[in-house]
PDB file of the backbone (N, CA, C, O) and the ligand in Angstrom, with CONECT records:
HET     ZN  A 101       1
ATOM      1  N   MET A   1    -117.095-105.914-158.088  1.00  0.00           N
ATOM      2  CA  MET A   1    -117.993-104.893-157.506  1.00  0.00           C
ATOM      3  C   MET A   1    -117.460-103.509-157.827  1.00  0.00           C
ATOM      4  O   MET A   1    -116.302-103.199-157.547  1.00  0.00           O
ATOM      5  N   ALA A   2    -118.311-102.676-158.417  1.00  0.00           N
ATOM      6  CA  ALA A   2    -117.831-101.393-158.928  1.00  0.00           C
ATOM      7  C   ALA A   2    -117.413-100.419-157.823  1.00  0.00           C
ATOM      8  O   ALA A   2    -116.377 -99.763-157.937  1.00  0.00           O
ATOM      9  N   LEU A   3    -118.203-100.322-156.765  1.00  0.00           N
ATOM     10  CA  LEU A   3    -117.899 -99.332-155.716  1.00  0.00           C
ATOM     11  C   LEU A   3    -116.515 -99.561-155.130  1.00  0.00           C
ATOM     12  O   LEU A   3    -115.731 -98.626-154.967  1.00  0.00           O
ATOM     13  N   ILE A   4    -116.228-100.819-154.817  1.00  0.00           N
ATOM     14  CA  ILE A   4    -114.954-101.133-154.177  1.00  0.00           C
ATOM     15  C   ILE A   4    -113.789-100.773-155.109  1.00  0.00           C
ATOM     16  O   ILE A   4    -112.754-100.280-154.662  1.00  0.00           O
ATOM     17  N   GLU A   5    -113.975-101.026-156.399  1.00  0.00           N
ATOM     18  CA  GLU A   5    -112.910-100.692-157.355  1.00  0.00           C
ATOM     19  C   GLU A   5    -112.710 -99.187-157.473  1.00  0.00           C
ATOM     20  O   GLU A   5    -111.581 -98.711-157.595  1.00  0.00           O
ATOM     21  N   ASP A   6    -113.810 -98.441-157.436  1.00  0.00           N
ATOM     22  CA  ASP A   6    -113.708 -96.979-157.488  1.00  0.00           C
ATOM     23  C   ASP A   6    -112.954 -96.447-156.268  1.00  0.00           C
ATOM     24  O   ASP A   6    -112.122 -95.547-156.382  1.00  0.00           O
ATOM     25  N   VAL A   7    -113.258 -97.019-155.101  1.00  0.00           N
ATOM     26  CA  VAL A   7    -112.604 -96.561-153.876  1.00  0.00           C
ATOM     27  C   VAL A   7    -111.106 -96.872-153.944  1.00  0.00           C
ATOM     28  O   VAL A   7    -110.279 -96.038-153.575  1.00  0.00           O
ATOM     29  N   ILE A   8    -110.764 -98.061-154.411  1.00  0.00           N
ATOM     30  CA  ILE A   8    -109.349 -98.440-154.526  1.00  0.00           C
ATOM     31  C   ILE A   8    -108.620 -97.471-155.456  1.00  0.00           C
ATOM     32  O   ILE A   8    -107.514 -97.022-155.156  1.00  0.00           O
ATOM     33  N   GLU A   9    -109.252 -97.156-156.586  1.00  0.00           N
ATOM     34  CA  GLU A   9    -108.625 -96.249-157.535  1.00  0.00           C
ATOM     35  C   GLU A   9    -108.350 -94.876-156.902  1.00  0.00           C
ATOM     36  O   GLU A   9    -107.282 -94.295-157.097  1.00  0.00           O
ATOM     37  N   LEU A  10    -109.320 -94.374-156.150  1.00  0.00           N
ATOM     38  CA  LEU A  10    -109.139 -93.070-155.491  1.00  0.00           C
ATOM     39  C   LEU A  10    -107.994 -93.115-154.488  1.00  0.00           C
ATOM     40  O   LEU A  10    -107.157 -92.214-154.435  1.00  0.00           O
ATOM     41  N   LEU A  11    -107.974 -94.179-153.695  1.00  0.00           N
ATOM     42  CA  LEU A  11    -106.990 -94.254-152.614  1.00  0.00           C
ATOM     43  C   LEU A  11    -105.578 -94.536-153.126  1.00  0.00           C
ATOM     44  O   LEU A  11    -104.596 -94.280-152.429  1.00  0.00           O
ATOM     45  N   GLU A  12    -105.483 -95.059-154.338  1.00  0.00           N
ATOM     46  CA  GLU A  12    -104.151 -95.243-154.927  1.00  0.00           C
ATOM     47  C   GLU A  12    -103.567 -93.891-155.326  1.00  0.00           C
ATOM     48  O   GLU A  12    -102.352 -93.744-155.459  1.00  0.00           O
ATOM     49  N   ARG A  13    -104.443 -92.907-155.515  1.00  0.00           N
ATOM     50  CA  ARG A  13    -103.986 -91.576-155.935  1.00  0.00           C
ATOM     51  C   ARG A  13    -103.714 -90.641-154.767  1.00  0.00           C
ATOM     52  O   ARG A  13    -102.748 -89.879-154.793  1.00  0.00           O
ATOM     53  N   GLU A  14    -104.581 -90.695-153.717  1.00  0.00           N
ATOM     54  CA  GLU A  14    -104.397 -89.760-152.599  1.00  0.00           C
ATOM     55  C   GLU A  14    -105.011 -90.299-151.315  1.00  0.00           C
ATOM     56  O   GLU A  14    -105.796 -91.247-151.339  1.00  0.00           O
ATOM     57  N   ALA A  15    -104.644 -89.687-150.197  1.00  0.00           N
ATOM     58  CA  ALA A  15    -105.177 -90.075-148.890  1.00  0.00           C
ATOM     59  C   ALA A  15    -106.479 -89.326-148.647  1.00  0.00           C
ATOM     60  O   ALA A  15    -106.516 -88.097-148.713  1.00  0.00           O
ATOM     61  N   LEU A  16    -107.546 -90.066-148.366  1.00  0.00           N
ATOM     62  CA  LEU A  16    -108.861 -89.452-148.240  1.00  0.00           C
ATOM     63  C   LEU A  16    -109.594 -89.968-147.002  1.00  0.00           C
ATOM     64  O   LEU A  16    -109.347 -91.076-146.525  1.00  0.00           O
ATOM     65  N   THR A  17    -110.510 -89.126-146.493  1.00  0.00           N
ATOM     66  CA  THR A  17    -111.421 -89.589-145.440  1.00  0.00           C
ATOM     67  C   THR A  17    -112.600 -90.285-146.113  1.00  0.00           C
ATOM     68  O   THR A  17    -112.822 -90.141-147.316  1.00  0.00           O
ATOM     69  N   ALA A  18    -113.357 -91.050-145.309  1.00  0.00           N
ATOM     70  CA  ALA A  18    -114.530 -91.737-145.863  1.00  0.00           C
ATOM     71  C   ALA A  18    -115.503 -90.728-146.472  1.00  0.00           C
ATOM     72  O   ALA A  18    -116.123 -90.987-147.503  1.00  0.00           O
ATOM     73  N   ARG A  19    -115.625 -89.573-145.812  1.00  0.00           N
ATOM     74  CA  ARG A  19    -116.544 -88.553-146.311  1.00  0.00           C
ATOM     75  C   ARG A  19    -116.082 -87.983-147.654  1.00  0.00           C
ATOM     76  O   ARG A  19    -116.888 -87.739-148.552  1.00  0.00           O
ATOM     77  N   GLU A  20    -114.783 -87.779-147.767  1.00  0.00           N
ATOM     78  CA  GLU A  20    -114.244 -87.277-149.039  1.00  0.00           C
ATOM     79  C   GLU A  20    -114.433 -88.297-150.159  1.00  0.00           C
ATOM     80  O   GLU A  20    -114.681 -87.934-151.308  1.00  0.00           O
ATOM     81  N   ILE A  21    -114.313 -89.568-149.809  1.00  0.00           N
ATOM     82  CA  ILE A  21    -114.542 -90.628-150.806  1.00  0.00           C
ATOM     83  C   ILE A  21    -115.988 -90.548-151.305  1.00  0.00           C
ATOM     84  O   ILE A  21    -116.238 -90.615-152.508  1.00  0.00           O
ATOM     85  N   CYS A  22    -116.947 -90.404-150.364  1.00  0.00           N
ATOM     86  CA  CYS A  22    -118.358 -90.267-150.746  1.00  0.00           C
ATOM     87  C   CYS A  22    -118.543 -89.084-151.679  1.00  0.00           C
ATOM     88  O   CYS A  22    -119.218 -89.183-152.703  1.00  0.00           O
ATOM     89  N   TYR A  23    -117.930 -87.954-151.311  1.00  0.00           N
ATOM     90  CA  TYR A  23    -118.070 -86.737-152.108  1.00  0.00           C
ATOM     91  C   TYR A  23    -117.546 -86.958-153.525  1.00  0.00           C
ATOM     92  O   TYR A  23    -118.198 -86.593-154.504  1.00  0.00           O
ATOM     93  N   LYS A  24    -116.373 -87.555-153.619  1.00  0.00           N
ATOM     94  CA  LYS A  24    -115.753 -87.747-154.933  1.00  0.00           C
ATOM     95  C   LYS A  24    -116.522 -88.736-155.797  1.00  0.00           C
ATOM     96  O   LYS A  24    -116.489 -88.652-157.025  1.00  0.00           O
ATOM     97  N   LEU A  25    -117.216 -89.673-155.155  1.00  0.00           N
ATOM     98  CA  LEU A  25    -117.972 -90.666-155.921  1.00  0.00           C
ATOM     99  C   LEU A  25    -119.437 -90.255-156.098  1.00  0.00           C
ATOM    100  O   LEU A  25    -120.234 -90.993-156.677  1.00  0.00           O
ATOM    101  N   GLY A  26    -119.776 -89.063-155.589  1.00  0.00           N
ATOM    102  CA  GLY A  26    -121.144 -88.585-155.728  1.00  0.00           C
ATOM    103  C   GLY A  26    -122.135 -89.344-154.862  1.00  0.00           C
ATOM    104  O   GLY A  26    -123.307 -89.470-155.218  1.00  0.00           O
ATOM    105  N   LEU A  27    -121.670 -89.851-153.724  1.00  0.00           N
ATOM    106  CA  LEU A  27    -122.549 -90.588-152.798  1.00  0.00           C
ATOM    107  C   LEU A  27    -122.990 -89.664-151.667  1.00  0.00           C
ATOM    108  O   LEU A  27    -122.302 -88.699-151.332  1.00  0.00           O
ATOM    109  N   GLU A  28    -124.149 -89.973-151.085  1.00  0.00           N
ATOM    110  CA  GLU A  28    -124.614 -89.253-149.902  1.00  0.00           C
ATOM    111  C   GLU A  28    -123.575 -89.403-148.789  1.00  0.00           C
ATOM    112  O   GLU A  28    -122.994 -90.477-148.633  1.00  0.00           O
ATOM    113  N   PRO A  29    -123.328 -88.319-147.997  1.00  0.00           N
ATOM    114  CA  PRO A  29    -122.328 -88.431-146.924  1.00  0.00           C
ATOM    115  C   PRO A  29    -122.660 -89.510-145.901  1.00  0.00           C
ATOM    116  O   PRO A  29    -121.762 -90.050-145.255  1.00  0.00           O
ATOM    117  N   GLU A  30    -123.950 -89.829-145.749  1.00  0.00           N
ATOM    118  CA  GLU A  30    -124.355 -90.892-144.797  1.00  0.00           C
ATOM    119  C   GLU A  30    -123.770 -92.245-145.187  1.00  0.00           C
ATOM    120  O   GLU A  30    -123.661 -93.148-144.357  1.00  0.00           O
ATOM    121  N   ARG A  31    -123.400 -92.374-146.446  1.00  0.00           N
ATOM    122  CA  ARG A  31    -122.894 -93.681-146.895  1.00  0.00           C
ATOM    123  C   ARG A  31    -121.439 -93.912-146.494  1.00  0.00           C
ATOM    124  O   ARG A  31    -120.843 -94.928-146.853  1.00  0.00           O
ATOM    125  N   GLU A  32    -120.870 -92.958-145.744  1.00  0.00           N
ATOM    126  CA  GLU A  32    -119.491 -93.183-145.280  1.00  0.00           C
ATOM    127  C   GLU A  32    -119.385 -94.458-144.442  1.00  0.00           C
ATOM    128  O   GLU A  32    -118.322 -95.077-144.388  1.00  0.00           O
ATOM    129  N   LYS A  33    -120.480 -94.853-143.788  1.00  0.00           N
ATOM    130  CA  LYS A  33    -120.483 -96.121-143.034  1.00  0.00           C
ATOM    131  C   LYS A  33    -120.153 -97.298-143.949  1.00  0.00           C
ATOM    132  O   LYS A  33    -119.393 -98.198-143.590  1.00  0.00           O
ATOM    133  N   GLU A  34    -120.749 -97.264-145.145  1.00  0.00           N
ATOM    134  CA  GLU A  34    -120.464 -98.327-146.128  1.00  0.00           C
ATOM    135  C   GLU A  34    -118.997 -98.307-146.545  1.00  0.00           C
ATOM    136  O   GLU A  34    -118.381 -99.351-146.759  1.00  0.00           O
ATOM    137  N   ILE A  35    -118.455 -97.099-146.654  1.00  0.00           N
ATOM    138  CA  ILE A  35    -117.054 -96.980-147.053  1.00  0.00           C
ATOM    139  C   ILE A  35    -116.163 -97.602-145.970  1.00  0.00           C
ATOM    140  O   ILE A  35    -115.238 -98.352-146.279  1.00  0.00           O
ATOM    141  N   TYR A  36    -116.447 -97.287-144.704  1.00  0.00           N
ATOM    142  CA  TYR A  36    -115.670 -97.898-143.614  1.00  0.00           C
ATOM    143  C   TYR A  36    -115.782 -99.414-143.666  1.00  0.00           C
ATOM    144  O   TYR A  36    -114.808-100.134-143.446  1.00  0.00           O
ATOM    145  N   ALA A  37    -116.988 -99.883-143.962  1.00  0.00           N
ATOM    146  CA  ALA A  37    -117.219-101.335-143.980  1.00  0.00           C
ATOM    147  C   ALA A  37    -116.431-102.033-145.088  1.00  0.00           C
ATOM    148  O   ALA A  37    -116.160-103.231-145.007  1.00  0.00           O
ATOM    149  N   LEU A  38    -116.067-101.272-146.126  1.00  0.00           N
ATOM    150  CA  LEU A  38    -115.320-101.866-147.243  1.00  0.00           C
ATOM    151  C   LEU A  38    -113.829-102.009-146.954  1.00  0.00           C
ATOM    152  O   LEU A  38    -113.126-102.745-147.646  1.00  0.00           O
ATOM    153  N   MET A  39    -113.350-101.305-145.928  1.00  0.00           N
ATOM    154  CA  MET A  39    -111.898-101.194-145.752  1.00  0.00           C
ATOM    155  C   MET A  39    -111.202-102.536-145.533  1.00  0.00           C
ATOM    156  O   MET A  39    -110.093-102.740-146.028  1.00  0.00           O
ATOM    157  N   ASP A  40    -111.837-103.456-144.796  1.00  0.00           N
ATOM    158  CA  ASP A  40    -111.207-104.759-144.575  1.00  0.00           C
ATOM    159  C   ASP A  40    -111.032-105.520-145.893  1.00  0.00           C
ATOM    160  O   ASP A  40    -109.997-106.135-146.152  1.00  0.00           O
ATOM    161  N   LYS A  41    -112.096-105.453-146.720  1.00  0.00           N
ATOM    162  CA  LYS A  41    -112.034-106.114-148.031  1.00  0.00           C
ATOM    163  C   LYS A  41    -110.966-105.477-148.911  1.00  0.00           C
ATOM    164  O   LYS A  41    -110.203-106.164-149.591  1.00  0.00           O
ATOM    165  N   ILE A  42    -110.931-104.143-148.882  1.00  0.00           N
ATOM    166  CA  ILE A  42    -109.955-103.419-149.707  1.00  0.00           C
ATOM    167  C   ILE A  42    -108.536-103.815-149.289  1.00  0.00           C
ATOM    168  O   ILE A  42    -107.668-104.024-150.136  1.00  0.00           O
ATOM    169  N   ALA A  43    -108.312-103.914-147.988  1.00  0.00           N
ATOM    170  CA  ALA A  43    -106.986-104.288-147.496  1.00  0.00           C
ATOM    171  C   ALA A  43    -106.564-105.643-148.078  1.00  0.00           C
ATOM    172  O   ALA A  43    -105.411-105.824-148.470  1.00  0.00           O
ATOM    173  N   LYS A  44    -107.511-106.596-148.129  1.00  0.00           N
ATOM    174  CA  LYS A  44    -107.191-107.920-148.662  1.00  0.00           C
ATOM    175  C   LYS A  44    -106.916-107.873-150.166  1.00  0.00           C
ATOM    176  O   LYS A  44    -105.974-108.496-150.656  1.00  0.00           O
ATOM    177  N   ILE A  45    -107.750-107.128-150.886  1.00  0.00           N
ATOM    178  CA  ILE A  45    -107.588-107.053-152.347  1.00  0.00           C
ATOM    179  C   ILE A  45    -106.239-106.438-152.712  1.00  0.00           C
ATOM    180  O   ILE A  45    -105.529-106.959-153.572  1.00  0.00           O
ATOM    181  N   VAL A  46    -105.888-105.328-152.057  1.00  0.00           N
ATOM    182  CA  VAL A  46    -104.645-104.655-152.459  1.00  0.00           C
ATOM    183  C   VAL A  46    -103.414-105.449-152.019  1.00  0.00           C
ATOM    184  O   VAL A  46    -102.355-105.348-152.639  1.00  0.00           O
ATOM    185  N   ARG A  47    -103.552-106.235-150.953  1.00  0.00           N
ATOM    186  CA  ARG A  47    -102.429-107.069-150.517  1.00  0.00           C
ATOM    187  C   ARG A  47    -102.060-108.076-151.607  1.00  0.00           C
ATOM    188  O   ARG A  47    -100.887-108.390-151.812  1.00  0.00           O
ATOM    189  N   ARG A  48    -103.090-108.576-152.302  1.00  0.00           N
ATOM    190  CA  ARG A  48    -102.833-109.502-153.413  1.00  0.00           C
ATOM    191  C   ARG A  48    -102.058-108.835-154.540  1.00  0.00           C
ATOM    192  O   ARG A  48    -101.344-109.496-155.294  1.00  0.00           O
ATOM    193  N   LYS A  49    -102.208-107.497-154.648  1.00  0.00           N
ATOM    194  CA  LYS A  49    -101.480-106.760-155.684  1.00  0.00           C
ATOM    195  C   LYS A  49    -100.118-106.274-155.171  1.00  0.00           C
ATOM    196  O   LYS A  49     -99.418-105.524-155.850  1.00  0.00           O
ATOM    197  N   GLY A  50     -99.760-106.717-153.962  1.00  0.00           N
ATOM    198  CA  GLY A  50     -98.477-106.314-153.392  1.00  0.00           C
ATOM    199  C   GLY A  50     -98.473-104.914-152.810  1.00  0.00           C
ATOM    200  O   GLY A  50     -97.413-104.324-152.600  1.00  0.00           O
ATOM    201  N   LYS A  51     -99.679-104.374-152.547  1.00  0.00           N
ATOM    202  CA  LYS A  51     -99.768-103.033-151.965  1.00  0.00           C
ATOM    203  C   LYS A  51    -100.375-103.111-150.577  1.00  0.00           C
ATOM    204  O   LYS A  51    -100.808-104.174-150.132  1.00  0.00           O
ATOM    205  N   ARG A  52    -100.402-101.977-149.902  1.00  0.00           N
ATOM    206  CA  ARG A  52    -100.973-101.965-148.558  1.00  0.00           C
ATOM    207  C   ARG A  52    -101.938-100.805-148.377  1.00  0.00           C
ATOM    208  O   ARG A  52    -101.695 -99.686-148.829  1.00  0.00           O
ATOM    209  N   LEU A  53    -103.049-101.112-147.696  1.00  0.00           N
ATOM    210  CA  LEU A  53    -103.968-100.052-147.289  1.00  0.00           C
ATOM    211  C   LEU A  53    -103.443 -99.472-145.981  1.00  0.00           C
ATOM    212  O   LEU A  53    -103.277-100.193-144.997  1.00  0.00           O
ATOM    213  N   MET A  54    -103.185 -98.183-145.974  1.00  0.00           N
ATOM    214  CA  MET A  54    -102.667 -97.531-144.774  1.00  0.00           C
ATOM    215  C   MET A  54    -103.745 -96.619-144.205  1.00  0.00           C
ATOM    216  O   MET A  54    -104.534 -96.031-144.944  1.00  0.00           O
ATOM    217  N   MET A  55    -103.767 -96.510-142.873  1.00  0.00           N
ATOM    218  CA  MET A  55    -104.683 -95.561-142.243  1.00  0.00           C
ATOM    219  C   MET A  55    -103.891 -94.505-141.501  1.00  0.00           C
ATOM    220  O   MET A  55    -103.011 -94.817-140.699  1.00  0.00           O
ATOM    221  N   ILE A  56    -104.215 -93.254-141.778  1.00  0.00           N
ATOM    222  CA  ILE A  56    -103.714 -92.163-140.963  1.00  0.00           C
ATOM    223  C   ILE A  56    -104.793 -91.969-139.897  1.00  0.00           C
ATOM    224  O   ILE A  56    -105.905 -91.552-140.222  1.00  0.00           O
ATOM    225  N   PRO A  57    -104.488 -92.263-138.635  1.00  0.00           N
ATOM    226  CA  PRO A  57    -105.559 -92.377-137.635  1.00  0.00           C
ATOM    227  C   PRO A  57    -106.258 -91.057-137.334  1.00  0.00           C
ATOM    228  O   PRO A  57    -105.711 -89.980-137.568  1.00  0.00           O
ATOM    229  N   PRO A  58    -107.493 -91.164-136.802  1.00  0.00           N
ATOM    230  CA  PRO A  58    -108.191 -89.952-136.380  1.00  0.00           C
ATOM    231  C   PRO A  58    -107.399 -89.267-135.265  1.00  0.00           C
ATOM    232  O   PRO A  58    -106.696 -89.921-134.494  1.00  0.00           O
ATOM    233  N   ARG A  59    -107.523 -87.960-135.196  1.00  0.00           N
ATOM    234  CA  ARG A  59    -106.762 -87.190-134.222  1.00  0.00           C
ATOM    235  C   ARG A  59    -107.664 -86.110-133.629  1.00  0.00           C
ATOM    236  O   ARG A  59    -108.448 -85.475-134.334  1.00  0.00           O
ATOM    237  N   CYS A  60    -107.533 -85.919-132.324  1.00  0.00           N
ATOM    238  CA  CYS A  60    -108.299 -84.870-131.644  1.00  0.00           C
ATOM    239  C   CYS A  60    -107.735 -83.507-132.030  1.00  0.00           C
ATOM    240  O   CYS A  60    -106.534 -83.269-131.903  1.00  0.00           O
ATOM    241  N   LYS A  61    -108.601 -82.613-132.502  1.00  0.00           N
ATOM    242  CA  LYS A  61    -108.131 -81.292-132.918  1.00  0.00           C
ATOM    243  C   LYS A  61    -107.776 -80.424-131.715  1.00  0.00           C
ATOM    244  O   LYS A  61    -107.075 -79.421-131.850  1.00  0.00           O
ATOM    245  N   ASN A  62    -108.260 -80.812-130.551  1.00  0.00           N
ATOM    246  CA  ASN A  62    -108.017 -80.021-129.341  1.00  0.00           C
ATOM    247  C   ASN A  62    -106.679 -80.356-128.698  1.00  0.00           C
ATOM    248  O   ASN A  62    -105.887 -79.456-128.419  1.00  0.00           O
ATOM    249  N   CYS A  63    -106.413 -81.648-128.455  1.00  0.00           N
ATOM    250  CA  CYS A  63    -105.208 -82.014-127.705  1.00  0.00           C
ATOM    251  C   CYS A  63    -104.229 -82.869-128.511  1.00  0.00           C
ATOM    252  O   CYS A  63    -103.129 -83.155-128.038  1.00  0.00           O
ATOM    253  N   GLY A  64    -104.612 -83.278-129.717  1.00  0.00           N
ATOM    254  CA  GLY A  64    -103.688 -84.043-130.550  1.00  0.00           C
ATOM    255  C   GLY A  64    -103.696 -85.541-130.288  1.00  0.00           C
ATOM    256  O   GLY A  64    -102.897 -86.269-130.877  1.00  0.00           O
ATOM    257  N   PHE A  65    -104.579 -86.016-129.417  1.00  0.00           N
ATOM    258  CA  PHE A  65    -104.653 -87.456-129.138  1.00  0.00           C
ATOM    259  C   PHE A  65    -104.901 -88.236-130.421  1.00  0.00           C
ATOM    260  O   PHE A  65    -105.757 -87.869-131.226  1.00  0.00           O
ATOM    261  N   GLU A  66    -104.146 -89.316-130.605  1.00  0.00           N
ATOM    262  CA  GLU A  66    -104.306 -90.154-131.794  1.00  0.00           C
ATOM    263  C   GLU A  66    -105.067 -91.422-131.448  1.00  0.00           C
ATOM    264  O   GLU A  66    -104.710 -92.129-130.506  1.00  0.00           O
ATOM    265  N   PHE A  67    -106.102 -91.707-132.200  1.00  0.00           N
ATOM    266  CA  PHE A  67    -106.906 -92.909-131.971  1.00  0.00           C
ATOM    267  C   PHE A  67    -106.271 -94.095-132.680  1.00  0.00           C
ATOM    268  O   PHE A  67    -105.536 -93.926-133.653  1.00  0.00           O
ATOM    269  N   SER A  68    -106.562 -95.309-132.183  1.00  0.00           N
ATOM    270  CA  SER A  68    -106.010 -96.477-132.858  1.00  0.00           C
ATOM    271  C   SER A  68    -107.043 -97.126-133.774  1.00  0.00           C
ATOM    272  O   SER A  68    -106.688 -97.954-134.613  1.00  0.00           O
ATOM    273  N   LYS A  69    -108.306 -96.765-133.627  1.00  0.00           N
ATOM    274  CA  LYS A  69    -109.350 -97.301-134.507  1.00  0.00           C
ATOM    275  C   LYS A  69    -109.794 -96.193-135.457  1.00  0.00           C
ATOM    276  O   LYS A  69    -109.510 -95.019-135.219  1.00  0.00           O
ATOM    277  N   TYR A  70    -110.494 -96.563-136.539  1.00  0.00           N
ATOM    278  CA  TYR A  70    -110.824 -95.524-137.507  1.00  0.00           C
ATOM    279  C   TYR A  70    -112.082 -94.745-137.205  1.00  0.00           C
ATOM    280  O   TYR A  70    -112.279 -93.652-137.736  1.00  0.00           O
ATOM    281  N   LYS A  71    -112.947 -95.300-136.350  1.00  0.00           N
ATOM    282  CA  LYS A  71    -114.138 -94.540-135.976  1.00  0.00           C
ATOM    283  C   LYS A  71    -113.914 -93.892-134.620  1.00  0.00           C
ATOM    284  O   LYS A  71    -113.605 -94.574-133.643  1.00  0.00           O
ATOM    285  N   ALA A  72    -114.070 -92.582-134.562  1.00  0.00           N
ATOM    286  CA  ALA A  72    -113.829 -91.871-133.313  1.00  0.00           C
ATOM    287  C   ALA A  72    -114.802 -90.708-133.221  1.00  0.00           C
ATOM    288  O   ALA A  72    -114.973 -89.956-134.181  1.00  0.00           O
ATOM    289  N   THR A  73    -115.436 -90.561-132.071  1.00  0.00           N
ATOM    290  CA  THR A  73    -116.377 -89.451-131.930  1.00  0.00           C
ATOM    291  C   THR A  73    -115.991 -88.533-130.773  1.00  0.00           C
ATOM    292  O   THR A  73    -116.272 -87.335-130.815  1.00  0.00           O
ATOM    293  N   LYS A  74    -115.351 -89.082-129.743  1.00  0.00           N
ATOM    294  CA  LYS A  74    -115.034 -88.284-128.564  1.00  0.00           C
ATOM    295  C   LYS A  74    -113.636 -88.638-128.066  1.00  0.00           C
ATOM    296  O   LYS A  74    -113.266 -89.811-128.016  1.00  0.00           O
ATOM    297  N   CYS A  75    -112.874 -87.629-127.704  1.00  0.00           N
ATOM    298  CA  CYS A  75    -111.504 -87.848-127.246  1.00  0.00           C
ATOM    299  C   CYS A  75    -111.489 -88.375-125.810  1.00  0.00           C
ATOM    300  O   CYS A  75    -112.087 -87.763-124.925  1.00  0.00           O
ATOM    301  N   PRO A  76    -110.809 -89.508-125.567  1.00  0.00           N
ATOM    302  CA  PRO A  76    -110.761 -90.052-124.207  1.00  0.00           C
ATOM    303  C   PRO A  76    -109.880 -89.211-123.279  1.00  0.00           C
ATOM    304  O   PRO A  76    -110.013 -89.305-122.059  1.00  0.00           O
ATOM    305  N   ARG A  77    -108.997 -88.403-123.828  1.00  0.00           N
ATOM    306  CA  ARG A  77    -108.080 -87.626-122.996  1.00  0.00           C
ATOM    307  C   ARG A  77    -108.702 -86.298-122.548  1.00  0.00           C
ATOM    308  O   ARG A  77    -108.706 -85.982-121.358  1.00  0.00           O
ATOM    309  N   CYS A  78    -109.230 -85.520-123.511  1.00  0.00           N
ATOM    310  CA  CYS A  78    -109.738 -84.186-123.136  1.00  0.00           C
ATOM    311  C   CYS A  78    -111.254 -84.085-123.281  1.00  0.00           C
ATOM    312  O   CYS A  78    -111.837 -83.039-122.994  1.00  0.00           O
ATOM    313  N   LYS A  79    -111.895 -85.168-123.724  1.00  0.00           N
ATOM    314  CA  LYS A  79    -113.351 -85.212-123.938  1.00  0.00           C
ATOM    315  C   LYS A  79    -113.802 -84.310-125.094  1.00  0.00           C
ATOM    316  O   LYS A  79    -114.992 -84.054-125.273  1.00  0.00           O
ATOM    317  N   GLY A  80    -112.831 -83.841-125.866  1.00  0.00           N
ATOM    318  CA  GLY A  80    -113.164 -83.002-127.015  1.00  0.00           C
ATOM    319  C   GLY A  80    -113.911 -83.799-128.073  1.00  0.00           C
ATOM    320  O   GLY A  80    -113.723 -85.009-128.201  1.00  0.00           O
ATOM    321  N   GLU A  81    -114.753 -83.119-128.823  1.00  0.00           N
ATOM    322  CA  GLU A  81    -115.517 -83.806-129.861  1.00  0.00           C
ATOM    323  C   GLU A  81    -115.168 -83.308-131.253  1.00  0.00           C
ATOM    324  O   GLU A  81    -115.818 -83.677-132.231  1.00  0.00           O
ATOM    325  N   ARG A  82    -114.143 -82.470-131.343  1.00  0.00           N
ATOM    326  CA  ARG A  82    -113.689 -82.037-132.669  1.00  0.00           C
ATOM    327  C   ARG A  82    -112.572 -82.979-133.096  1.00  0.00           C
ATOM    328  O   ARG A  82    -111.410 -82.811-132.726  1.00  0.00           O
ATOM    329  N   ILE A  83    -112.958 -83.969-133.882  1.00  0.00           N
ATOM    330  CA  ILE A  83    -112.025 -85.023-134.269  1.00  0.00           C
ATOM    331  C   ILE A  83    -111.727 -84.927-135.761  1.00  0.00           C
ATOM    332  O   ILE A  83    -112.637 -84.894-136.590  1.00  0.00           O
ATOM    333  N   GLU A  84    -110.467 -84.884-136.078  1.00  0.00           N
ATOM    334  CA  GLU A  84    -110.036 -84.973-137.484  1.00  0.00           C
ATOM    335  C   GLU A  84    -110.190 -86.438-137.905  1.00  0.00           C
ATOM    336  O   GLU A  84    -109.545 -87.311-137.324  1.00  0.00           O
ATOM    337  N   PRO A  85    -111.033 -86.724-138.907  1.00  0.00           N
ATOM    338  CA  PRO A  85    -111.305 -88.140-139.221  1.00  0.00           C
ATOM    339  C   PRO A  85    -110.109 -88.875-139.826  1.00  0.00           C
ATOM    340  O   PRO A  85    -109.160 -88.264-140.318  1.00  0.00           O
ATOM    341  N   ALA A  86    -110.186 -90.198-139.774  1.00  0.00           N
ATOM    342  CA  ALA A  86    -109.143 -91.047-140.353  1.00  0.00           C
ATOM    343  C   ALA A  86    -109.048 -90.823-141.855  1.00  0.00           C
ATOM    344  O   ALA A  86    -110.048 -90.566-142.526  1.00  0.00           O
ATOM    345  N   ARG A  87    -107.837 -90.925-142.365  1.00  0.00           N
ATOM    346  CA  ARG A  87    -107.632 -90.916-143.810  1.00  0.00           C
ATOM    347  C   ARG A  87    -107.069 -92.260-144.227  1.00  0.00           C
ATOM    348  O   ARG A  87    -106.331 -92.907-143.483  1.00  0.00           O
ATOM    349  N   PHE A  88    -107.431 -92.661-145.423  1.00  0.00           N
ATOM    350  CA  PHE A  88    -106.957 -93.941-145.936  1.00  0.00           C
ATOM    351  C   PHE A  88    -106.182 -93.701-147.222  1.00  0.00           C
ATOM    352  O   PHE A  88    -106.499 -92.803-148.002  1.00  0.00           O
ATOM    353  N   THR A  89    -105.175 -94.510-147.423  1.00  0.00           N
ATOM    354  CA  THR A  89    -104.435 -94.433-148.668  1.00  0.00           C
ATOM    355  C   THR A  89    -103.843 -95.798-148.995  1.00  0.00           C
ATOM    356  O   THR A  89    -103.653 -96.625-148.103  1.00  0.00           O
ATOM    357  N   ILE A  90    -103.554 -96.034-150.261  1.00  0.00           N
ATOM    358  CA  ILE A  90    -102.970 -97.309-150.689  1.00  0.00           C
ATOM    359  C   ILE A  90    -101.579 -97.044-151.230  1.00  0.00           C
ATOM    360  O   ILE A  90    -101.401 -96.200-152.109  1.00  0.00           O
ATOM    361  N   ARG A  91    -100.591 -97.760-150.709  1.00  0.00           N
ATOM    362  CA  ARG A  91     -99.215 -97.544-151.155  1.00  0.00           C
ATOM    363  C   ARG A  91     -98.603 -98.842-151.643  1.00  0.00           C
ATOM    364  O   ARG A  91     -97.445 -98.861-152.060  1.00  0.00           O
TER     365      ARG A  91
HETATM  366 ZN    ZN A 101    -108.404 -84.459-127.011  1.00  0.00          ZN2+
END
């Protein structure tokens, strides 16, 4: 599958958010949902190559709260909605 391979190639080079991946691949920003959906598959593929998909978790820009999941819209600590999105990288 071409999309998944393109995403893997990007993430082997740098840490990116789903939105940045869409931008770099010339995809509509709405397709970031598809990018998130690929992450489990990507993790399995790169593990076979002896690498790991790493996530830098989303973080609240207001209070610094770190989320444990990659999708985050509202901070449970301060209720802030300015969230720095998750970044993914392959090492
Ligand atoms: Zn917060």
